[in-house]
Each structure stands twice: as structure tokens, then as C-alpha cells.
C-alpha positions as a Python dict, from the first residue, in 0.01 Angstrom:
ca = {
    (1, 'M'): (0, 0, 0),
    (2, 'S'): (4, -339, -169),
    (3, 'L'): (-200, -641, -62),
    (4, 'A'): (-31, -842, 214),
    (5, 'L'): (-115, -1106, 471),
    (6, 'A'): (-5, -1114, 833),
    (7, 'P'): (315, -1325, 852),
    (8, 'I'): (147, -1624, 1019),
    (9, 'F'): (-63, -1678, 706),
    (10, 'A'): (169, -1861, 469),
    (11, 'S'): (186, -2167, 249),
    (12, 'G'): (218, -2481, 458),
    (13, 'M'): (13, -2345, 748),
    (14, 'V'): (-259, -2523, 945),
    (15, 'L'): (-601, -2362, 991),
    (16, 'Q'): (-842, -2463, 1267),
    (17, 'R'): (-1129, -2689, 1167),
    (18, 'E'): (-1492, -2648, 1283),
    (19, 'L'): (-1448, -2291, 1415),
    (20, 'P'): (-1472, -1953, 1236),
    (21, 'V'): (-1135, -1863, 1085),
    (22, 'N'): (-1003, -1508, 1077),
    (23, 'V'): (-766, -1401, 801),
    (24, 'W'): (-613, -1054, 807),
    (25, 'G'): (-351, -829, 657),
    (26, 'T'): (-311, -494, 484),
    (27, 'A'): (-420, -345, 152),
    (28, 'E'): (-485, -7, -7),
    (29, 'P'): (-709, 189, 234),
    (30, 'G'): (-1075, 145, 148),
    (31, 'S'): (-1013, -132, -106),
    (32, 'P'): (-1226, -450, -106),
    (33, 'V'): (-1064, -779, -7),
    (34, 'E'): (-1190, -1132, -68),
    (35, 'V'): (-1061, -1459, 79),
    (36, 'R'): (-1150, -1797, -77),
    (37, 'I'): (-1094, -2156, 42),
    (38, 'Q'): (-1288, -2483, 27),
    (39, 'G'): (-1543, -2331, -212),
    (40, 'Q'): (-1645, -2047, 20),
    (41, 'A'): (-1560, -1679, 15),
    (42, 'A'): (-1546, -1405, 277),
    (43, 'S'): (-1514, -1036, 194),
    (44, 'C'): (-1431, -717, 378),
    (45, 'A'): (-1278, -376, 313),
    (46, 'A'): (-950, -227, 429),
    (47, 'D'): (-992, 55, 681),
    (48, 'E'): (-837, 403, 666),
    (49, 'Q'): (-502, 263, 780),
    (50, 'G'): (-516, -22, 529),
    (51, 'A'): (-590, -298, 783),
    (52, 'W'): (-845, -563, 690),
    (53, 'R'): (-984, -880, 849),
    (54, 'C'): (-1214, -1138, 690),
    (55, 'T'): (-1388, -1419, 875),
    (56, 'L'): (-1447, -1754, 707),
    (57, 'A'): (-1717, -1997, 812),
    (58, 'P'): (-1592, -2316, 982),
    (59, 'L'): (-1376, -2535, 758),
    (60, 'A'): (-1363, -2913, 723),
    (61, 'A'): (-1047, -3106, 804),
    (62, 'S'): (-819, -3139, 502),
    (63, 'E'): (-457, -3223, 434),
    (64, 'S'): (-410, -2976, 149),
    (65, 'E'): (-606, -2674, 34),
    (66, 'A'): (-537, -2356, -162),
    (67, 'L'): (-622, -2019, -10),
    (68, 'E'): (-674, -1724, -244),
    (69, 'V'): (-675, -1358, -138),
    (70, 'T'): (-763, -1083, -386),
    (71, 'S'): (-799, -708, -380),
    (72, 'G'): (-869, -546, -715),
    (73, 'E'): (-598, -663, -952),
    (74, 'E'): (-377, -793, -670),
    (75, 'R'): (-379, -1156, -571),
    (76, 'I'): (-203, -1384, -319),
    (77, 'D'): (-215, -1762, -352),
    (78, 'L'): (-121, -1988, -61),
    (79, 'T'): (-74, -2359, -121),
    (80, 'D'): (-43, -2672, 89),
    (81, 'V'): (-279, -2527, 350),
    (82, 'A'): (-391, -2794, 595),
    (83, 'V'): (-707, -2778, 806),
    (84, 'G'): (-720, -2959, 1138),
    (85, 'E'): (-647, -2883, 1503),
    (86, 'V'): (-444, -2577, 1608),
    (87, 'L'): (-306, -2505, 1954),
    (88, 'I'): (-109, -2207, 2085),
    (89, 'A'): (192, -2316, 2292),
    (90, 'G'): (266, -2030, 2531),
    (91, 'G'): (492, -1968, 2829),
    (92, 'Q'): (862, -1962, 2906),
    (93, 'S'): (1165, -2187, 2858),
    (94, 'N'): (1012, -2525, 2938),
    (95, 'M'): (752, -2467, 2667),
    (96, 'E'): (1015, -2314, 2440),
    (97, 'F'): (1249, -2612, 2505),
    (98, 'W'): (1336, -2740, 2158),
    (99, 'M'): (1315, -3099, 2041),
    (100, 'R'): (1683, -3062, 1956),
    (101, 'Y'): (1759, -3100, 2327),
    (102, 'D'): (1488, -3345, 2428),
    (103, 'K'): (1602, -3668, 2590),
    (104, 'E'): (1428, -3885, 2330),
    (105, 'V'): (1481, -3680, 2015),
    (106, 'E'): (1708, -3933, 1844),
    (107, 'D'): (1457, -4210, 1912),
    (108, 'Y'): (1196, -4017, 1713),
    (109, 'R'): (1401, -3836, 1450),
    (110, 'P'): (1443, -4128, 1203),
    (111, 'T'): (1067, -4191, 1178),
    (112, 'C'): (922, -3849, 1260),
    (113, 'A'): (843, -3744, 901),
    (114, 'N'): (475, -3649, 898),
    (115, 'P'): (342, -3363, 683),
    (116, 'R'): (29, -3345, 901),
    (117, 'I'): (227, -3226, 1205),
    (118, 'R'): (334, -2864, 1162),
    (119, 'F'): (483, -2591, 1377),
    (120, 'Y'): (500, -2214, 1361),
    (121, 'D'): (735, -2029, 1596),
    (122, 'Q'): (622, -1673, 1660),
    (123, 'P'): (932, -1447, 1650),
    (124, 'K'): (1052, -1364, 2001),
    (125, 'C'): (1007, -989, 1988),
    (126, 'S'): (982, -743, 2274),
    (127, 'Y'): (1025, -403, 2107),
    (128, 'P'): (921, -250, 1773),
    (129, 'G'): (1142, -321, 1475),
    (130, 'Q'): (1329, -605, 1641),
    (131, 'T'): (1303, -835, 1340),
    (132, 'K'): (1486, -572, 1135),
    (133, 'D'): (1769, -542, 1387),
    (134, 'F'): (1872, -908, 1365),
    (135, 'D'): (1847, -1209, 1136),
    (136, 'F'): (1504, -1360, 1202),
    (137, 'S'): (1493, -1562, 880),
    (138, 'K'): (1490, -1898, 1058),
    (139, 'V'): (1184, -1823, 1273),
    (140, 'G'): (834, -1703, 1199),
    (141, 'I'): (788, -1977, 940),
    (142, 'W'): (576, -2293, 917),
    (143, 'R'): (770, -2618, 943),
    (144, 'K'): (665, -2978, 902),
    (145, 'A'): (780, -3269, 1114),
    (146, 'T'): (1087, -3390, 928),
    (147, 'P'): (1421, -3520, 1057),
    (148, 'E'): (1577, -3189, 952),
    (149, 'D'): (1317, -2954, 1102),
    (150, 'L'): (1233, -3152, 1415),
    (151, 'D'): (1503, -2961, 1606),
    (152, 'H'): (1300, -2639, 1588),
    (153, 'F'): (977, -2775, 1739),
    (154, 'S'): (876, -2706, 2096),
    (155, 'A'): (925, -3050, 2253),
    (156, 'V'): (607, -3023, 2461),
    (157, 'G'): (423, -2898, 2153),
    (158, 'Y'): (556, -3175, 1930),
    (159, 'Y'): (462, -3459, 2163),
    (160, 'C'): (117, -3309, 2212),
    (161, 'A'): (67, -3273, 1836),
    (162, 'R'): (197, -3625, 1774),
    (163, 'G'): (-45, -3771, 2027),
    (164, 'L'): (-338, -3582, 1878),
    (165, 'E'): (-257, -3663, 1515),
    (166, 'M'): (-230, -4035, 1588),
    (167, 'V'): (-578, -4044, 1743),
    (168, 'L'): (-768, -3777, 1549),
    (169, 'D'): (-624, -3862, 1205),
    (170, 'V'): (-624, -3493, 1104),
    (171, 'P'): (-346, -3234, 1063),
    (172, 'V'): (-227, -3067, 1383),
    (173, 'G'): (-56, -2730, 1399),
    (174, 'I'): (128, -2586, 1700),
    (175, 'V'): (182, -2211, 1714),
    (176, 'G'): (472, -2150, 1953),
    (177, 'C'): (436, -1818, 2135),
    (178, 'N'): (691, -1852, 2416),
    (179, 'Y'): (1014, -1696, 2544),
    (180, 'G'): (1256, -1836, 2799),
    (181, 'G'): (1314, -1660, 3130),
    (182, 'T'): (998, -1447, 3116),
    (183, 'T'): (754, -1349, 3388),
    (184, 'S'): (378, -1336, 3372),
    (185, 'A'): (403, -954, 3372),
    (186, 'T'): (540, -961, 3017),
    (187, 'W'): (254, -1179, 2887),
    (188, 'M'): (-35, -953, 2990),
    (189, 'A'): (-151, -614, 2867),
    (190, 'P'): (88, -336, 2972),
    (191, 'E'): (-187, -148, 3153),
    (192, 'H'): (-244, -450, 3377),
    (193, 'A'): (113, -563, 3436),
    (194, 'R'): (220, -293, 3681),
    (195, 'A'): (-94, -333, 3891),
    (196, 'V'): (-87, -713, 3900),
    (197, 'Q'): (291, -763, 3935),
    (198, 'P'): (418, -440, 4096),
    (199, 'E'): (739, -593, 4236),
    (200, 'L'): (840, -741, 3901),
    (201, 'A'): (766, -411, 3730),
    (202, 'A'): (973, -224, 3989),
    (203, 'A'): (1263, -468, 3942),
    (204, 'F'): (1258, -396, 3569),
    (205, 'D'): (1248, -20, 3627),
    (206, 'A'): (1548, -48, 3861),
    (207, 'K'): (1757, -196, 3580),
    (208, 'L'): (1697, 118, 3373),
    (209, 'Q'): (1875, 325, 3637),
    (210, 'G'): (1632, 613, 3600),
    (211, 'L'): (1658, 644, 3224),
    (212, 'P'): (1337, 658, 3017),
    (213, 'Y'): (1268, 317, 2862),
    (214, 'E'): (1124, 468, 2545),
    (215, 'E'): (1443, 673, 2498),
    (216, 'L'): (1656, 362, 2531),
    (217, 'L'): (1450, 184, 2267),
    (218, 'A'): (1453, 482, 2035),
    (219, 'N'): (1830, 502, 2056),
    (220, 'G'): (1870, 132, 1996),
    (221, 'R'): (2024, 85, 2338),
    (222, 'V'): (1921, -274, 2389),
    (223, 'N'): (2116, -576, 2507),
    (224, 'V'): (2211, -746, 2181),
    (225, 'A'): (2255, -1097, 2319),
    (226, 'K'): (1920, -1099, 2496),
    (227, 'N'): (1730, -970, 2196),
    (228, 'D'): (1880, -1156, 1903),
    (229, 'K'): (1630, -1443, 1910),
    (230, 'G'): (1629, -1518, 1540),
    (231, 'Y'): (1898, -1783, 1593),
    (232, 'A'): (2069, -1794, 1258),
    (233, 'T'): (2272, -2069, 1428),
    (234, 'W'): (2219, -2261, 1750),
    (235, 'P'): (2389, -2048, 2021),
    (236, 'A'): (2678, -2199, 2211),
    (237, 'W'): (2510, -2155, 2548),
    (238, 'N'): (2207, -2356, 2434),
    (239, 'E'): (2429, -2631, 2301),
    (240, 'F'): (2611, -2651, 2634),
    (241, 'F'): (2331, -2611, 2890),
    (242, 'L'): (2021, -2765, 2737),
    (243, 'P'): (2104, -3119, 2617),
    (244, 'R'): (2217, -3233, 2962),
    (245, 'T'): (2281, -3108, 3316),
    (246, 'P'): (2645, -2998, 3343),
    (247, 'T'): (2842, -3011, 3668),
    (248, 'E'): (2931, -2698, 3865),
    (249, 'D'): (3291, -2720, 3746),
    (250, 'E'): (3177, -2745, 3384),
    (251, 'I'): (2950, -2445, 3431),
    (252, 'R'): (3231, -2234, 3577),
    (253, 'A'): (3463, -2327, 3293),
    (254, 'F'): (3201, -2247, 3032),
    (255, 'M'): (3109, -1913, 3186),
    (256, 'A'): (3475, -1813, 3209),
    (257, 'A'): (3530, -1904, 2844),
    (258, 'E'): (3221, -1709, 2734),
    (259, 'A'): (3326, -1406, 2935),
    (260, 'Q'): (3659, -1402, 2751),
    (261, 'K'): (3497, -1436, 2410),
    (262, 'S'): (3234, -1165, 2443),
    (263, 'S'): (3194, -827, 2606),
    (264, 'G'): (2819, -881, 2626),
    (265, 'P'): (2622, -1121, 2843),
    (266, 'A'): (2460, -1429, 2699),
    (267, 'D'): (2103, -1535, 2760),
    (268, 'V'): (2089, -1872, 2933),
    (269, 'G'): (1734, -1954, 3030),
    (270, 'G'): (1685, -1599, 3152),
    (271, 'L'): (2017, -1584, 3340),
    (272, 'E'): (2310, -1361, 3257),
    (273, 'V'): (2640, -1516, 3146),
    (274, 'G'): (2944, -1314, 3051),
    (275, 'S'): (3085, -975, 3136),
    (276, 'P'): (2876, -657, 3164),
    (277, 'Q'): (2788, -482, 2843),
    (278, 'S'): (3007, -180, 2790),
    (279, 'S'): (2896, 162, 2677),
    (280, 'E'): (2906, 181, 2299),
    (281, 'A'): (3013, 482, 2096),
    (282, 'G'): (3100, 662, 2418),
    (283, 'N'): (2734, 740, 2490),
    (284, 'P'): (2746, 891, 2841),
    (285, 'S'): (2375, 828, 2902),
    (286, 'I'): (2434, 452, 2909),
    (287, 'H'): (2599, 332, 3227),
    (288, 'P'): (2867, 69, 3157),
    (289, 'G'): (2730, -271, 3248),
    (290, 'M'): (2369, -159, 3242),
    (291, 'L'): (2127, -410, 3095),
    (292, 'T'): (1797, -321, 2934),
    (293, 'P'): (1641, -665, 2888),
    (294, 'T'): (1338, -575, 2682),
    (295, 'K'): (1177, -916, 2730),
    (296, 'E'): (1125, -818, 3096),
    (297, 'A'): (938, -497, 3014),
    (298, 'P'): (583, -512, 3153),
    (299, 'G'): (348, -610, 2870),
    (300, 'A'): (623, -627, 2607),
    (301, 'L'): (563, -982, 2489),
    (302, 'F'): (188, -939, 2494),
    (303, 'T'): (229, -637, 2268),
    (304, 'Y'): (490, -768, 2026),
    (305, 'M'): (429, -1145, 2027),
    (306, 'V'): (70, -1212, 2130),
    (307, 'L'): (-122, -931, 1962),
    (308, 'P'): (26, -996, 1615),
    (309, 'I'): (-126, -1347, 1614),
    (310, 'A'): (-433, -1275, 1831),
    (311, 'G'): (-741, -1408, 1659),
    (312, 'F'): (-562, -1686, 1472),
    (313, 'A'): (-822, -1959, 1513),
    (314, 'A'): (-712, -2226, 1760),
    (315, 'R'): (-875, -2492, 1974),
    (316, 'G'): (-702, -2359, 2286),
    (317, 'V'): (-379, -2260, 2460),
    (318, 'L'): (-114, -2486, 2612),
    (319, 'W'): (51, -2286, 2892),
    (320, 'Y'): (377, -2362, 3076),
    (321, 'Q'): (501, -2064, 3279),
    (322, 'G'): (562, -1967, 3640),
    (323, 'E'): (928, -2036, 3711),
    (324, 'S'): (1023, -1670, 3664),
    (325, 'D'): (740, -1554, 3890),
    (326, 'D'): (947, -1704, 4172),
    (327, 'E'): (1231, -1453, 4140),
    (328, 'I'): (1128, -1215, 4420),
    (329, 'A'): (1077, -1376, 4761),
    (330, 'G'): (739, -1315, 4919),
    (331, 'T'): (559, -1229, 4595),
    (332, 'Q'): (469, -1578, 4472),
    (333, 'W'): (110, -1539, 4593),
    (334, 'R'): (57, -1283, 4316),
    (335, 'H'): (79, -1560, 4058),
    (336, 'E'): (-288, -1644, 4101),
    (337, 'E'): (-411, -1303, 3990),
    (338, 'A'): (-132, -1283, 3733),
    (339, 'L'): (-233, -1610, 3569),
    (340, 'R'): (-597, -1502, 3568),
    (341, 'T'): (-496, -1174, 3407),
    (342, 'V'): (-287, -1342, 3137),
    (343, 'I'): (-579, -1569, 3055),
    (344, 'A'): (-829, -1281, 3053),
    (345, 'D'): (-608, -1061, 2834),
    (346, 'W'): (-548, -1339, 2581),
    (347, 'R'): (-920, -1413, 2573),
    (348, 'D'): (-993, -1048, 2509),
    (349, 'A'): (-733, -1041, 2233),
    (350, 'W'): (-891, -1346, 2067),
    (351, 'H'): (-1243, -1217, 2135),
    (352, 'R'): (-1317, -1555, 2291),
    (353, 'P'): (-1428, -1536, 2657),
    (354, 'D'): (-1416, -1916, 2675),
    (355, 'L'): (-1072, -1965, 2515),
    (356, 'P'): (-944, -2279, 2693),
    (357, 'F'): (-611, -2287, 2877),
    (358, 'L'): (-437, -2611, 2963),
    (359, 'V'): (-184, -2520, 3232),
    (360, 'V'): (122, -2731, 3316),
    (361, 'Q'): (168, -2725, 3692),
    (362, 'L'): (532, -2668, 3785),
    (363, 'P'): (718, -2992, 3868),
    (364, 'G'): (964, -3036, 4152),
    (365, 'F'): (1292, -2844, 4139),
    (366, 'G'): (1592, -2816, 4372),
    (367, 'D'): (1870, -2596, 4235),
    (368, 'W'): (2038, -2497, 3908),
    (369, 'M'): (2345, -2284, 3844),
    (370, 'G'): (2338, -2153, 4198),
    (371, 'M'): (1969, -2069, 4170),
    (372, 'G'): (1701, -2245, 4370),
    (373, 'P'): (1328, -2197, 4408),
    (374, 'N'): (1200, -1962, 4674),
    (375, 'D'): (843, -2087, 4692),
    (376, 'Y'): (720, -2314, 4415),
    (377, 'V'): (465, -2451, 4663),
    (378, 'T'): (270, -2125, 4647),
    (379, 'I'): (297, -2096, 4270),
    (380, 'R'): (159, -2449, 4226),
    (381, 'A'): (-124, -2369, 4467),
    (382, 'C'): (-202, -2056, 4265),
    (383, 'Q'): (-217, -2260, 3946),
    (384, 'Q'): (-451, -2505, 4116),
    (385, 'K'): (-682, -2223, 4237),
    (386, 'V'): (-714, -2083, 3888),
    (387, 'A'): (-799, -2424, 3744),
    (388, 'D'): (-1050, -2487, 4024),
    (389, 'T'): (-1240, -2164, 3964),
    (390, 'D'): (-1231, -2120, 3585),
    (391, 'E'): (-1443, -2372, 3397),
    (392, 'H'): (-1226, -2337, 3086),
    (393, 'V'): (-888, -2398, 3257),
    (394, 'W'): (-748, -2744, 3323),
    (395, 'L'): (-430, -2849, 3501),
    (396, 'C'): (-171, -3086, 3357),
    (397, 'S'): (15, -3272, 3630),
    (398, 'A'): (394, -3287, 3599),
    (399, 'S'): (466, -3397, 3956),
    (400, 'D'): (678, -3691, 3836),
    (401, 'M'): (875, -3495, 3577),
    (402, 'G'): (1103, -3260, 3769),
    (403, 'D'): (1482, -3260, 3782),
    (404, 'K'): (1638, -3178, 4117),
    (405, 'H'): (1940, -3004, 3970),
    (406, 'D'): (1806, -2859, 3646),
    (407, 'I'): (1521, -2616, 3590),
    (408, 'H'): (1482, -2765, 3241),
    (409, 'P'): (1382, -3132, 3269),
    (410, 'K'): (1496, -3305, 2950),
    (411, 'E'): (1203, -3543, 2915),
    (412, 'K'): (900, -3363, 2770),
    (413, 'K'): (708, -3650, 2614),
    (414, 'P'): (486, -3733, 2917),
    (415, 'I'): (379, -3370, 2955),
    (416, 'G'): (301, -3334, 2584),
    (417, 'E'): (100, -3655, 2581),
    (418, 'R'): (-94, -3557, 2895),
    (419, 'L'): (-180, -3226, 2732),
    (420, 'A'): (-304, -3417, 2428),
    (421, 'L'): (-535, -3619, 2653),
    (422, 'L'): (-674, -3300, 2807),
    (423, 'V'): (-738, -3159, 2459),
    (424, 'M'): (-918, -3475, 2352),
    (425, 'N'): (-1130, -3496, 2667),
    (426, 'H'): (-1217, -3137, 2752),
    (427, 'L'): (-1188, -2957, 2419),
    (428, 'L'): (-1310, -3230, 2183),
    (429, 'G'): (-1544, -3424, 2412),
    (430, 'M'): (-1373, -3760, 2370),
    (431, 'P'): (-1422, -4016, 2651),
    (432, 'V'): (-1055, -4064, 2740),
    (433, 'P'): (-909, -4042, 3093),
    (434, 'A'): (-723, -3713, 3104),
    (435, 'D'): (-744, -3546, 3445),
    (436, 'A'): (-488, -3594, 3718),
    (437, 'P'): (-599, -3768, 4036),
    (438, 'R'): (-682, -3523, 4310),
    (439, 'C'): (-729, -3585, 4680),
    (440, 'T'): (-1089, -3509, 4778),
    (441, 'G'): (-1067, -3580, 5149),
    (442, 'A'): (-915, -3773, 5438),
    (443, 'E'): (-1072, -3992, 5704),
    (444, 'R'): (-904, -4112, 6024),
    (445, 'K'): (-984, -4459, 6157),
    (446, 'G'): (-759, -4534, 6451),
    (447, 'S'): (-412, -4602, 6314),
    (448, 'F'): (-531, -4564, 5955),
    (449, 'V'): (-577, -4257, 5738),
    (450, 'I'): (-785, -4310, 5427),
    (451, 'L'): (-733, -4066, 5141),
    (452, 'R'): (-989, -4061, 4861),
    (453, 'F'): (-920, -3943, 4507),
    (454, 'E'): (-1124, -3830, 4213),
    (455, 'N'): (-1013, -3931, 3863),
    (456, 'P'): (-868, -4268, 3969),
    (457, 'A'): (-912, -4400, 3611),
    (458, 'G'): (-930, -4762, 3714),
    (459, 'G'): (-745, -4738, 4043),
    (460, 'M'): (-456, -4572, 4218),
    (461, 'V'): (-106, -4718, 4176),
    (462, 'I'): (224, -4670, 4363),
    (463, 'E'): (510, -4739, 4124),
    (464, 'G'): (770, -4857, 4373),
    (465, 'A'): (808, -4994, 4722),
    (466, 'E'): (720, -4664, 4891),
    (467, 'C'): (504, -4362, 4810),
    (468, 'N'): (740, -4076, 4732),
    (469, 'A'): (678, -3715, 4841),
    (470, 'L'): (425, -3820, 5107),
    (471, 'E'): (465, -3678, 5460),
    (472, 'V'): (261, -3734, 5776),
    (473, 'Q'): (294, -3519, 6088),
    (474, 'C'): (133, -3496, 6427),
    (475, 'D'): (193, -3185, 6639),
    (476, 'G'): (457, -3081, 6389),
    (477, 'K'): (658, -3400, 6426),
    (478, 'P'): (702, -3667, 6157),
    (479, 'V'): (497, -3984, 6198),
    (480, 'P'): (636, -4310, 6053),
    (481, 'F'): (391, -4479, 5818),
    (482, 'R'): (336, -4724, 5537),
    (483, 'A'): (110, -4659, 5239),
    (484, 'A'): (-86, -4880, 5002),
    (485, 'A'): (-309, -4794, 4704),
    (486, 'R'): (-650, -4958, 4681),
    (487, 'G'): (-911, -4854, 4422),
    (488, 'D'): (-973, -4482, 4452),
    (489, 'Q'): (-801, -4472, 4792),
    (490, 'L'): (-457, -4443, 4944),
    (491, 'I'): (-444, -4621, 5280),
    (492, 'I'): (-187, -4483, 5523),
    (493, 'M'): (-100, -4710, 5818),
    (494, 'L'): (41, -4501, 6102),
    (495, 'E'): (301, -4640, 6337),
    (496, 'G'): (282, -4559, 6707),
    (497, 'S'): (-92, -4475, 6699),
    (498, 'P'): (-62, -4094, 6740),
    (499, 'S'): (-352, -3963, 6944),
    (500, 'G'): (-384, -3615, 6797),
    (501, 'P'): (-490, -3491, 6454),
    (502, 'V'): (-248, -3567, 6172),
    (503, 'D'): (-147, -3355, 5877),
    (504, 'V'): (-82, -3527, 5544),
    (505, 'R'): (116, -3349, 5274),
    (506, 'F'): (193, -3474, 4927),
    (507, 'A'): (443, -3303, 4696),
    (508, 'W'): (418, -3001, 4924),
    (509, 'S'): (777, -2876, 4893),
    (510, 'N'): (1002, -2721, 4632),
    (511, 'W'): (1167, -3048, 4531),
    (512, 'F'): (994, -3384, 4493),
    (513, 'R'): (937, -3651, 4234),
    (514, 'T'): (618, -3847, 4279),
    (515, 'N'): (533, -4207, 4194),
    (516, 'L'): (162, -4215, 4279),
    (517, 'Y'): (-54, -4246, 3968),
    (518, 'N'): (-402, -4332, 3851),
    (519, 'G'): (-471, -4617, 3614),
    (520, 'A'): (-401, -4390, 3314),
    (521, 'E'): (-46, -4325, 3442),
    (522, 'I'): (-123, -3962, 3529),
    (523, 'P'): (45, -3851, 3854),
    (524, 'V'): (-143, -3712, 4154),
    (525, 'L'): (-158, -3335, 4202),
    (526, 'P'): (7, -3188, 4516),
    (527, 'F'): (-221, -3160, 4820),
    (528, 'T'): (-234, -3110, 5194),
    (529, 'V'): (-512, -3240, 5423),
    (530, 'S'): (-573, -3286, 5795),
    (531, 'C'): (-781, -3536, 5988),
}
């Protein structure tokens, strides 16, 4: 067995500054291994299976270093290794959403060239040997921000990295570990997934129609379109659906055309497009039209995407997921435990019980391709509960960023920049306003309701004539009102002087788009209060 590094360790990579750095790979069983960089060395020995892992002492920020790995007469030299800030960008399609389709990409492409901003996209794998089944040559590599490579960046990740690099003046690396249309059950350890998300696990099992999953994998009986995520070219469905929001007529025409071109379904943000997959080679054990979407297998992405990079030193995790946990009505409440389990399993994998998670709260959404949310209200509340009770989890507000008729909002810059602020404030200790305003209580004074907010950052602001997404009720009936922002308060002037208690709800529905901000232009988190 010759000396080798794990794929994420390559020339052009970014290593985390100021934290211990793990480097690992394989070598001849029992052989010594030494890793050198910045004048220091770390040594270890390969185990009986040939696996080795060395840990370097914290490194200083640098734009270019050489990393040397030796084992006996064997040697690997990596060049152009930067040292700075590293973040893992995890979740589903809105984190995966490429800069190629971002609303502002052409505004930034001409001047984006910056060798200090780099991106690694972890191959989207959900079963063993997947990278050998398809062409994965365009993923699993380190890229720099250039006009040519900008397309491949996670848009949220790029804008976060750009914001950090401008302020910190050090290299920033984003490790994308995300996969569109995936549930939380796929991102946690397999032994936890079925207990935490039993309905999602049962829905996956139902698609197998009683056939053993391991047998299907062993026989290569996987849905080709859903598992070829190497993207040797940009797929037609991405090019049609992601740059803009097509009309219903355009969607029907596209789906009809795709169905004629292919006998297999296409993966569109986790939805199926095209005709059912037919039985190949006359195999009677495969029911015609049966799908075996391996990315939905409980624990699959944790096993084949997360574990291969677990331990790669990073400041924290950017997390944008939850849309697919809305698929089964009545189960949205499970998202709280599911999110906690994902966080706990990733922390265990990194051996960091305090690994920070910066969670993007789901924005408003109405409908898309005939699909609408069942209960995003509960999922958002679950995200809030996790952030409220875990001292190393913070919530990024996106309440002003939704698209009523598209599950993929095209404007990712505000979310990326808000995540950058959270990194600077909570992970690096910089005194910048970063947290979203949050209602801390309500007081009734006659015809007035006074709402108080923490994190006003200079004062609350309504951007517009009226405060969007705000509702007031008394005895279940709407109460007309006017609202005005003043300091850390929102003053609600009730019309008709209702005599009973009033309920105030803000962004407490599936669809909304807010315009209530603090002085740092961060939108208020959803809330409901009574007084």
C-alpha cells in the first residue's frame, strides 16, 4: 500500500489557522509517517489497515505554504497551501445552490478573482463506490474564486467567504458538504436516523418494495439520474429551473420534453421529472418504475460524505436544511430532535463537543411545481428551540429572503453576509452586530401594544409604509392596527380598543416576506406573543 492522502488534502487547499490541524491518509501498515509545514513536524504510524492520522499544532495565517508528507522513501509534496479560516457548508439545495444561478453572479464575476477565497465541493456520494460508477472529475477538487470557477461555488458559501476575507484579510476556505432534496435523516449516523425520523425512514423503505437495500446496491440497481452527481456538464434541468422561476406552462413543456428524451427520471431539487425507470437487462427482481434513491437512505450521506472529511479542521459549520423535513404532514415537530442529532453526530465525528453550527432559519415559501409547504412554522420553531438551548448554535435570519413561488430563492448574498457576521461575532469574538432582533416580550397599555426586542443594533426599522407579516387578533378575529418602530420597540396602535387579550404573530405562517429590521439590516425572527 503506497503513501496517500485523503482526497480533501490537495495542493491549493486551505487549512484552518489557530486550531490543531489533522492530516490523514493511508500507507504501508505499521510504517512511520511524518507531516511537515511552517517549520513544524508531526509524526504517527499507520495502523494494521494502513490508516494514519497526524495532528499538527495550530498554524499561523498564510497565503502560500508547502506541506510535505513522508513515509520511508515515499514522499508527497503539496504546494500553494493557504492557512486561514475554514467553514463547512452543509445542508440541502439552498446551501448547494451554485453561484452559476445566483441573481447577482454577473455583477461579481468580472471582479471576483481572489486566490484567497477557495472552495472544495465534497463529492455527493450515498453508496460505496459511487465515484467509480460516474464521472466525478469535476468535483472533489479545490477551486479558487475566478471568473471561470465561480460557477461551482455554493452561493451562500461564496458570499460568506467574501465577507470574511474582506474584513479578516486572511484566506478563507469553504468545504461544501451538501446535497439537494435531502432530509435530516440522511445527515446523521445510520443508527440514529430510524429512531429520530421513523416516518422518513419508513417512506424510504416503502420505495424499496420489500427488496433488501444492500442487495440493490450490490447489484448496482440504483437510479442513475439521481446518483450521477459528478456533473461532467451542467444538467439541463438545473439550467432550466435554477436561474429563474419558470411559469407552470413552461414547467409542463419542459417535463414533457424530458420525459420523451429519457427513460429515467431527472433529479430536480429532490423532485422526480421524467418517466419511470424501466427494468434493465430483464432483471425480474426490479419492479419497472421502482426508484432506489440512495441519497434518501437513512444515514447514507453521513456515512459517505461527512465521515470522509470528519476531522478536517474548521472554525464551524454553516447549516441550511429543513425543507425536506416537511415532506410528511404531522411530522415536522421531529425536526428539533433531528437537528440536535445531526449536530451531535457531526460533533462526535469531529471529536469537538463545541463545534459551532450557524443555522439558516427557513424563509417564507408558498408553492413550487405543485408542491407547497405543510408546516414550515413548526420547522422554524424547532430551529429556534435548538439555537435557544445550545450555546454553540446560532440562528441566521432569512425572514426577508423567501420567494413565494420558488423553493430556491435566487438571492443568496444577504444570507451569506449575515453568516459572515455571525462567524466574526460568535466564533472570532469581534464586536460586530450579528444577531437577528428577537421579540422579548409584549406589554398592553390601553389601545397600544409595546413589543420589545433584543439585538436592536441601533434601533428597529420598518422598511416601508406598513410592517409586513404582522398580525393582531382578539378572540380569534383580526384587529386593525398601525405599527411604528421606536428604538428597541415596535409600537402597535390598535383600532377599536379591543377589551380582551390580544395575540400578536409575526412571520407565523408558511409564506411571508418581512421588512422589519434592526439597525444592522438584519430582519426580525418569527415570533408569537400575547398580552
